[in-house]
C-alpha positions in Angstrom: -24.6 7.7 7.5 -23.0 6.5 10.6 -21.2 3.1 10.9 -21.6 0.8 13.8 -18.5 -0.4 15.7 -19.0 -3.8 14.0 -19.1 -2.3 10.5 -16.1 -0.1 11.2 -14.2 -3.1 12.3 -15.0 -4.9 9.1 -13.8 -2.1 6.7 -10.9 -0.7 8.6 -8.4 -3.3 7.2 -9.3 -2.1 3.7 -9.5 1.6 4.6 -6.0 2.1 6.0 -4.0 0.8 2.9 -6.5 2.7 0.7 -6.0 6.0 2.4 -2.2 5.4 2.4 -2.4 4.8 -1.4 -4.0 8.2 -1.9 -1.4 10.0 0.4 1.7 8.5 -1.3 1.4 10.4 -4.7 0.7 13.6 -2.8 3.8 13.1 -0.7 5.9 12.5 -3.9 4.8 15.5 -5.8 8.0 17.4 -5.0 10.7 16.1 -7.3 13.4 18.6 -6.4 16.9 16.9 -6.4 17.7 18.0 -2.8 14.5 16.5 -1.4 14.4 13.4 -3.5 15.9 11.2 -0.8 13.6 12.4 2.0 10.6 11.9 -0.3 11.6 8.3 -0.9 11.9 7.7 2.9 8.5 9.3 3.6 6.6 7.3 0.9 8.1 4.0 1.9 7.4 4.7 5.6 3.8 5.5 4.7 3.4 2.2 2.8 5.1 0.1 5.6 3.2 1.8 8.4 -0.2 1.3 6.6 0.6 -2.4 6.1 1.9 -2.8 9.6 -1.1 -1.1 11.3 -3.5 -3.1 9.1 -1.7 -6.3 10.0 -1.7 -5.4 13.7 -5.4 -4.6 13.6 -6.2 -7.9 12.0 -4.1 -9.7 14.7 -6.3 -8.0 17.3 -9.5 -9.2 15.4 -8.1 -12.7 15.4 -7.2 -12.7 19.0 -10.6 -11.3 20.1 -12.5 -13.9 18.0 -14.5 -11.2 16.3 -15.7 -11.8 12.7 -17.2 -8.4 11.8 -19.3 -7.8 8.7 -20.5 -4.9 6.6 -23.0 -5.8 4.0 -21.5 -8.4 1.7 -18.1 -7.8 3.2 -17.2 -10.2 6.0 -13.9 -10.2 7.9 -14.3 -13.8 9.0 -11.5 -16.1 9.9 -10.8 -17.0 6.3 -10.7 -13.3 5.2 -8.5 -12.5 8.2 -6.1 -15.3 7.1 -6.0 -13.7 3.7 -5.3 -10.4 5.2 -2.2 -11.7 7.0 -1.2 -13.4 3.7 -1.6 -10.2 1.6 -0.1 -7.7 4.1 3.0 -9.9 4.6 3.4 -10.3 0.9 3.0 -6.6 0.3 5.5 -5.7 3.1 8.1 -8.1 1.6 7.6 -6.4 -1.7 7.9 -2.9 -0.4 11.2 -3.8 1.4 12.6 -5.4 -1.8 11.5 -2.3 -3.8 13.5 -0.1 -1.6 16.7 -1.7 -2.9 15.4 -2.3 -6.4 14.3 1.2 -7.1 17.6 2.5 -5.8 19.5 0.1 -8.1 17.4 1.3 -11.1 18.1 4.9 -9.9 14.5 6.1 -10.0 11.9 7.1 -7.5 8.2 6.3 -8.4 5.7 6.9 -5.6 2.9 5.7 -7.7 4.4 2.2 -7.7 3.7 1.9 -3.9 0.3 3.4 -4.3 -0.6 0.9 -7.0 0.7 -1.9 -4.9 -1.5 -0.8 -1.9 -4.6 -0.5 -4.1 -3.9 -4.0 -5.5 -3.6 -5.3 -2.0 -6.9 -3.7 -1.0 -8.6 -5.4 -4.0 -7.0 -8.8 -3.1 -8.4 -8.5 0.5 -11.8 -7.6 -0.8 -11.6 -10.5 -3.2 -11.3 -13.0 -0.4 -13.8 -11.3 2.0 -16.9 -11.0 -0.1 -19.7 -13.5 -0.7 -21.2 -11.4 -3.5 -20.3 -12.2 -7.1 -20.6 -8.6 -8.3 -18.2 -7.4 -5.5 -16.0 -10.4 -6.4 -15.7 -9.2 -10.0 -15.0 -5.6 -8.9 -12.3 -6.8 -6.4 -10.8 -8.8 -9.2 -10.5 -5.7 -11.4 -9.3 -3.6 -8.5 -6.3 -5.8 -7.8 -5.6 -6.7 -11.5 -5.5 -3.2 -13.1 -2.7 -1.9 -10.8 -0.7 -5.1 -11.7 -1.1 -4.5 -15.4 0.4 -1.1 -14.8 3.1 -2.3 -12.5 4.3 -4.9 -15.0 5.0 -2.2 -17.6 6.5 0.3 -15.2 10.0 0.4 -16.5 9.4 2.0 -19.9 13.0 2.0 -20.9 12.8 -1.8 -21.3 11.0 -3.0 -24.4 10.0 -6.3 -22.6 8.2 -4.3 -20.0 5.6 -2.9 -22.4 5.3 -6.2 -24.2 4.8 -8.2 -20.9 2.3 -5.6 -19.6 0.2 -5.7 -22.8 0.2 -9.5 -22.9 -1.0 -9.6 -19.3 -3.6 -6.9 -19.9 -5.1 -8.6 -23.0 -5.2 -12.1 -21.6 -6.4 -10.7 -18.3 -9.2 -8.9 -20.0 -10.4 -12.1 -21.7 -10.3 -14.0 -18.4 -12.3 -11.2 -16.8 -14.9 -11.4 -19.5 -15.3 -15.2 -18.9 -15.5 -14.6 -15.2 -18.2 -12.0 -15.7 -20.2 -14.2 -18.1 -20.1 -17.0 -15.6 -21.6 -14.6 -13.0 -24.3 -13.6 -15.5 -25.2 -17.3 -16.1 -25.4 -18.2 -12.5 -27.5 -15.2 -11.7 -29.9 -16.0 -14.5 -30.3 -19.6 -13.3 -30.5 -18.9 -9.5 -31.7 -15.3 -9.2 -28.9 -14.3 -6.8 -25.4 -12.9 -6.7 -24.7 -14.3 -3.2 -22.6 -17.4 -3.4 -24.2 -19.0 -0.4 -27.7 -18.6 -1.8 -26.5 -19.8 -5.2 -25.1 -22.9 -3.4 -28.4 -23.4 -1.8 -30.1 -23.3 -5.1 -27.6 -25.6 -6.7 -28.2 -28.1 -3.9 -31.7 -28.6 -5.2 -30.1 -30.6 -8.0 -30.3 -27.9 -10.6 -28.4 -29.7 -13.5 -29.2 -27.2 -16.2 -26.3 -27.1 -18.7 -26.2 -23.3 -18.4 -25.5 -23.7 -14.7 -22.6 -26.0 -15.5 -21.3 -23.5 -18.2 -21.6 -20.7 -15.7 -19.6 -22.6 -13.1 -17.0 -23.5 -15.7 -16.6 -19.9 -16.8 -16.3 -18.8 -13.2 -13.7 -21.4 -12.6 -11.8 -20.3 -15.7 -11.3 -16.8 -14.2 -9.9 -18.3 -11.0 -7.5 -20.6 -12.9 -6.1 -17.7 -14.9 -5.0 -16.0 -11.7 -3.6 -19.2 -10.4 -1.6 -19.6 -13.7 -2.9 -23.2 -14.2 -2.6 -24.8 -17.7 -3.9 -23.9 -20.3 -4.3 -20.4 -18.8 -0.7 -19.9 -18.1 0.7 -18.4 -21.3 1.0 -14.9 -19.9 3.0 -15.9 -16.8 6.7 -16.2 -18.1 6.6 -13.1 -20.2 4.9 -11.0 -17.5 7.3 -12.2 -14.8 10.3 -11.5 -16.9 9.1 -8.0 -17.8 8.0 -6.8 -14.3 10.4 -5.4 -11.8 11.8 -8.3 -9.7 9.8 -7.5 -6.5 6.6 -7.0 -8.4 7.0 -10.3 -10.2 7.5 -12.0 -6.8 4.4 -10.3 -5.4 2.3 -11.5 -8.4 3.6 -15.0 -8.1 2.6 -15.3 -4.5 -0.2 -12.8 -3.6 -2.3 -13.2 -6.8 -2.2 -17.0 -6.7 -2.9 -17.0 -2.9 -6.0 -14.8 -3.0 -7.3 -16.6 -6.0 -7.1 -20.0 -4.3 -8.5 -18.6 -1.0 -11.4 -17.1 -2.9 -11.9 -20.3 -4.8 -12.1 -22.3 -1.6 -14.9 -20.0 -0.5 -16.8 -20.3 -3.8 -16.1 -24.0 -4.3 -17.2 -25.1 -0.9 -20.1 -22.6 -0.5 -21.4 -22.7 -4.1 -20.1 -25.2 -6.7 -19.7 -28.2 -4.5 -23.2 -27.9 -3.2 -24.4 -29.6 -6.4 -23.1 -33.2 -6.5 -23.3 -33.4 -10.3 -21.5 -30.1 -11.0 -19.0 -30.7 -8.2 -18.0 -34.0 -9.6 -17.5 -32.6 -13.1 -15.5 -29.6 -11.7 -13.5 -32.2 -9.9 -12.8 -34.2 -13.0 -11.8 -31.0 -14.8 -9.5 -30.1 -12.0 -7.8 -33.5 -12.1 -7.0 -33.1 -15.9 -5.8 -29.5 -15.4 -3.7 -30.3 -12.3 -1.9 -33.1 -14.0 -1.3 -31.0 -17.1 -0.1 -28.1 -14.9 2.4 -30.3 -13.1 3.7 -31.9 -16.3 4.0 -28.7 -18.5 5.2 -26.5 -15.6 8.0 -28.7 -14.4 9.3 -30.0 -17.8 9.2 -26.5 -19.3 11.1 -25.1 -16.3 13.9 -27.6 -17.0 14.8 -26.0 -20.3 15.0 -22.5 -18.9 18.2 -20.5 -18.6 16.7 -17.3 -17.3 16.3 -17.2 -13.6 12.9 -15.4 -13.7 11.4 -17.6 -16.4 12.4 -20.6 -14.5 10.6 -19.3 -11.4 7.6 -18.4 -13.6 7.3 -22.0 -14.8 8.0 -23.1 -11.2 5.0 -21.0 -10.1 2.9 -22.7 -12.7 3.9 -26.1 -11.4 3.2 -25.1 -7.8 -0.4 -24.2 -9.0 -0.8 -27.8 -9.9 0.2 -29.0 -6.4 -2.3 -26.6 -4.9 -5.1 -27.7 -7.2 -4.6 -31.3 -5.9 -6.1 -30.0 -2.6 -9.4 -29.2 -4.3 -9.5 -32.7 -5.8 -9.2 -34.1 -2.3 -11.9 -31.7 -1.2 -11.9 -32.2 2.6 -11.5 -29.7 5.3 -8.0 -31.0 6.0 -7.1 -30.6 2.3 -8.2 -26.9 2.4 -6.1 -26.5 5.6 -3.2 -28.0 3.7 -3.7 -25.5 0.9 -3.5 -22.7 3.4 -0.4 -24.1 5.0 1.2 -24.6 1.5 0.4 -21.0 0.6 2.2 -19.7 3.7 5.3 -21.7 3.0 5.1 -20.7 -0.8 5.0 -17.0 0.3 8.4 -17.4 2.1 10.2 -19.6 -0.4 9.0 -17.8 -3.6 9.4 -14.2 -2.3 12.8 -15.3 -0.9 13.8 -16.7 -4.3 12.7 -13.6 -6.2 14.4 -11.4 -3.5 17.8 -13.0 -4.4 17.9 -11.0 -7.6 17.6 -7.7 -5.8 19.8 -8.8 -2.9 22.6 -9.5 -5.3 22.0 -6.2 -7.1 21.0 -7.8 -10.5 18.7 -5.4 -12.4 17.3 -5.1 -15.9 17.9 -8.2 -18.0 20.8 -9.5 -15.8 18.5 -12.4 -14.7 20.2 -15.4 -16.3 21.9 -18.1 -14.3 25.3 -16.9 -15.5 24.7 -13.6 -13.7 24.6 -15.3 -10.3 27.8 -17.5 -10.8 30.0 -17.5 -7.7 27.8 -15.0 -5.8 27.0 -17.5 -3.1 30.7 -17.3 -2.0 30.7 -13.5 -2.1 27.5 -13.1 0.0 27.5 -16.4 2.1 24.5 -15.5 4.2 22.3 -14.7 1.2 23.6 -17.7 -0.6 22.6 -20.1 2.3 19.2 -18.6 2.8 18.6 -18.7 -1.0 19.6 -22.4 -1.0 17.1 -23.0 1.8 14.4 -21.4 -0.4 15.2 -23.7 -3.4 15.4 -26.8 -1.2 12.0 -25.9 0.1 10.6 -25.4 -3.3 11.9 -28.9 -4.2 10.2 -30.3 -1.1 13.3 -31.5 0.7 12.9 -32.2 4.5 12.9 -30.5 7.0 11.6 -27.4 5.2 8.2 -25.9 5.2 7.8 -26.9 1.5 8.2 -30.6 2.3 5.6 -30.5 4.9 3.1 -28.6 2.7 3.5 -31.2 0.0 3.3 -34.0 2.5 -0.1 -32.7 3.8 -1.6 -32.5 0.3 -0.4 -35.9 -0.8 -1.6 -37.4 2.4 -5.1 -36.1 1.9 -5.1 -37.4 -1.7 -4.2 -40.8 -0.6 -6.8 -40.9 2.2 -9.4 -39.9 -0.4 -8.4 -42.8 -2.8 -6.4 -40.6 -5.3 -3.2 -42.6 -5.0 -2.2 -42.2 -8.7 -2.4 -38.4 -8.3 -0.2 -38.5 -5.2 2.3 -40.5 -7.2 2.3 -37.9 -10.0 2.8 -35.2 -7.5 5.8 -37.0 -6.0 7.3 -37.6 -9.5 6.8 -34.0 -10.4 8.6 -33.0 -7.3 11.6 -35.2 -8.4 11.6 -33.5 -11.8 11.7 -30.1 -10.1 15.0 -31.0 -8.5 16.6 -30.7 -11.9 15.9 -27.0 -12.4 16.0 -25.9 -8.7 19.6 -27.1 -8.5 20.6 -24.8 -11.4 20.8 -21.6 -9.3 22.4 -23.4 -6.4 25.1 -24.8 -8.7 25.6 -21.4 -10.3 26.0 -19.7 -6.9 28.6 -22.3 -5.6 30.0 -24.5 -8.4 30.6 -22.2 -11.2 33.3 -19.3 -11.3 32.1 -15.8 -11.2 32.3 -13.7 -14.4 32.7 -10.5 -12.4 35.5 -9.9 -9.9 33.8 -6.8 -8.4 32.0 -7.0 -5.1 28.2 -7.4 -5.3 25.9 -4.5 -4.7 24.8 -4.1 -1.1 21.0 -4.4 -0.7 20.2 -4.6 3.0 16.4 -4.7 2.8 16.3 -7.3 0.1 19.0 -9.3 1.8 17.0 -9.2 5.0 13.9 -10.6 3.4 15.8 -13.5 2.0 17.5 -14.2 5.3 14.2 -14.0 7.2 12.6 -16.3 4.6 15.4 -18.9 5.1 15.0 -18.9 8.9 11.1 -19.1 8.8 11.2 -21.9 6.3 13.3 -24.1 8.6 11.2 -23.1 11.6 7.9 -23.9 9.9 9.3 -27.2 8.6 10.4 -28.2 12.2 7.2 -26.8 13.9 4.4 -27.1 11.3 1.7 -27.6 14.0 2.0 -23.9 15.1 0.8 -22.6 11.8 -1.5 -25.5 11.0 -3.4 -25.5 14.3 -3.0 -21.8 15.0 -4.1 -20.3 11.6 -5.1 -22.8 9.0 -7.5 -25.0 10.9 -9.5 -22.1 12.5 -9.6 -20.4 9.1 -11.5 -23.3 7.6 -13.4 -24.6 10.6 -14.6 -21.2 12.0 -14.5 -19.0 8.9 -15.6 -21.0 5.9 -17.7 -23.9 7.2 -19.5 -22.1 10.0 -20.5 -19.3 7.6 -21.9 -21.8 5.1 -23.9 -23.7 7.7 -25.3 -20.6 9.3 -26.5 -19.1 6.0 -28.0 -22.4 4.9 -30.0 -22.6 8.2 -31.2 -19.0 7.8 -32.4 -19.6 4.2 -34.3 -22.7 5.2 
């Protein structure tokens, strides 16, 4: 079977990382001591080249205006945005893994292979309109993450965290699949656009509502929204630092991007179901903000604090779905980009300071801001952005979300969001105070980690640039992704069906 140029263009962003993921274990077969360093260089170069070439190819697609498709896989504007998001997150993680694996003194080529396979699954998750492919993509990016969480077998917490993630993830996947079954049984299709067309006929059967609720549950688990958040702190603490950062950003991001596609194309087409889902999201968003922020205040472990911080940011992002406008979806995409920079920068601080294993408490970073001033300043910018302090990208992301809430009449939710941001100042100041206002317990020089340090520095610079020039990202990427990718596709399919 030969593929047309359009079909080849649609699957090439998936194929390149997948081929690289197959090559990396082969390249790392030789474990001879004399060649160990070269093997490490080769497998990291393969991973970075694959991500870089896929990113470049997606940029070319974006610039050309092409939105190629292959069956139920469509590299439309929204999928292309997701590709940028996933490839940048994975590249950040690979660079931080270079230092982290060296600090742990072990070389594991399969880690990079699993990371690339997970990235392929994430991209497929955002690029398909078929619920069966959506489920397969969910498993493709989830199963490697279960393994990556439990990678460091020498640590008891690694196996515990991996098992908790696997068991809770299996339950969420079962709910997701049951929701698909119910929606298929009531509409006769796995295509979310056709399902949306059927739901628009005012199909108010309780089984349809149950199917939509179960489907939403699967998304909320990946987003780490309350009450589906229990796995998050233990999993992040157990996983290697760069992998925890990747899960906190990429998993949440692709789940929300896919939910935008499903919510706008399918669930929201039925006013009754859409209103009930919106009511449920209001309750869950408020609970997520309250529980995430107040629990983070009590943490003394750096990674557990970031885990509950990640939960609270899921609450902010859910507020965009409550507003439900095109501008709100654009604000979600902008917020995700700023969240990528500030959260991967925050997790990168651990590897940049050479903190490995269980040395992830606030006491372990005391005084390190003075020893590594560049990293300390960049890390401070990341935490200020997570708080939402101007002129950072985090501030503008929250501003866009709160603005849309107010315009849609949800003033009380906007006030709750602002109050939650004020609460977050209490725990985001802890690492800043530890770095600068508490004496160091170790007089030795911190470990040099150039790659991780570079990612933190780049994050700090980009956070300020996005905060000062938000229109470049908003009008250049976020707005076309919604207007040309999501909305146009929905309208086109609806007309075709009619």
